[in-house]
N, C-alpha and C positions, 0 to 999 in steps of 0.2 A: 407662486404656486401654479401659475399657468404656463411656466417655461419661458417667460419673456424677460425683457430687460429694460430698465429705465436709466438714462444718462442724461447728463446736463452739461452743455458747454456754455461758460459765461465769460464775458470780457468787460472789465470796468469801463463804464461809459458807452460800451457797445451793445449791451443787452444779454439776454440768456436765451438759449435754445434747449428745449427739453425734448428728448427723443425716446419714445416708447416703441420697442420692438416686440411683436408677438408672432409666435409661429403659426403658420396657417396650415392647419391639418386637413388633408384631403379625406373626404368620407363620402360613403355612398349616399345617394338621396334616400330619405326615409321612405319605409315601406308605407303603402297605403293601408290604413286601418279602418275597418268598419266601425261606425259609431257603435258605442255600447248601448245595449237596450235600456230604456228607462226602467227604474224599479217599480215593481207593482204598486198599484195604490192601495192595496188591501193591508197596509201597516207594515210591510217589509222594509220600509224606509229606515226603521230604526237601527238596521245592521250597518248602516253607512257610518263611518268614523266622524266624529265631531272634533273640530280643532279651533281652540280660541287663539287668535293672533292679537298680541298687545304691542303696538308700536305707534309712536306719535308722528311719524313721518308718512305721508300719503303715498310717497313712491315706494318706500319700503313695504308697506301693506300690500300694494298692487303687485309688486314683484313676487312677494311670498304667495299671494293669491293665484297668480299665473302658474307659479311652480306647482302648487297644491292641486291645481285642476288635472294635473297628470295622475294624481293619487286617487282621484274620485272621492274626495272628502268634503264634508260641509264645513265651511270655514265661517267663523263668527269673528267680526273685527272689533277692536277696541283702540281708542286713541290714547288712552292713558291707564294707569293702574287702577283708578277707581272704576272706570267703565269695565275693566277686565274683571275685578272683583264682583261687581254687580251681575255680570253675564254669568260668572262662575256660580254665584249664589242661586241664580234663576235655573241652571240647567246642568246637565252632565256632559262632561267633555272627556274624551279619550287622550287628548294631548294638549298642552298649553305652550304657545311659542311666546316668550316674554322678552321685550327689550329692557336693558338695564336703566337707561336714563329717559324718562319721560315727565312731562309736567303733571301737576296735580298730585299724582303719587307715583313714585319710581317703581321699577320692576323688582327690586329687592324687597321692598316694603309689601308690594302686592303679593309676592311670592310667600312672605311671612303670614300675611293674612290668610291667603288660600289654605296654607298648611294648618293654621289655626281653625279655620272653619271646618276642614276635614276632619280634625281631631274632635271638636266640639260636637259635630254632628254624626260622628261615626262613618264617615264616608271613606271609600277606599282611596289610597293614594293615586293621584293623578300625575303622570310624567310631566315635568316642567322642563323645557329646554330654554336657557338664556341664549337668545339670538341677538348679539350685540357686537358693537365695534370695540367695546372694552375687552381686550384680551390679554392683559397683563396677568401674571400669577396672582397678585393681590385681588384682581376683579373676579377671577375664577374662584378663589378661596371665600370671597364675600358672597358669591352665588351659592356656593355649597352650603355655607353657614345659614343662608336664608332658607334652604330647602330646595334649591335647584338640582335636578337630576343629571343634567348635561349642559355643557357650554359650548356653543357654536359661534365662532367669531365671523363677523362680517368683514369682507365679502366671504360668504359661504359657498360651498360646492352644492349645487342643486341636487345632484345625485345622492350626496350625503343626507340632505334634508328629506328627500323622498324615501330613503332607506329607513331613517329614523321614524317617519310618518307611517310607513307600512307595517311596523311592529313596535309601537311605543313601549310595550310591556317589557322589552329587552332593556330598557333603561332602568326599570325598577329591579329587574334581576341583578344588574350591576351595582345597584345601590346596596342590596342585601349582601352581595359578595364582598363589598368593601367594608360593610359594618362589622 
């Protein structure tokens, strides 16, 4: 996906060498950006998008958090499906990023519970992106069956995640068109 190559040279009794080749793309230095002004304290903070991130691995959560700082969103982190469901019950989210395999409650079960909660409480459908290393067709199908709106395989493209975060309602329009 990044235009590189992975190779292996192996010799019985002599060991193995793994070679990763990646292109170095020359680019201009980033332009200096002025920091965005803080939101007013008078309650306008509610306009900021809220994203629930459920992933059991602390490094994954940190990477997602760092990417989402570029989108100026409020991120709420959960380490498993139970924590994600509790956070979802307690507040409104514009988008949920859900890992598939987590301890205590997996992402598929948590997604099903979120959809049930939306149904029973009359809440609007919240876009859910399955953000997982499980990218086989059967994993994508299981996510769709559980109520996932989009499947983004790890390692994912940060630009794609930011685009989805910019307008998560697009995911719901895709669901309606597919139905």
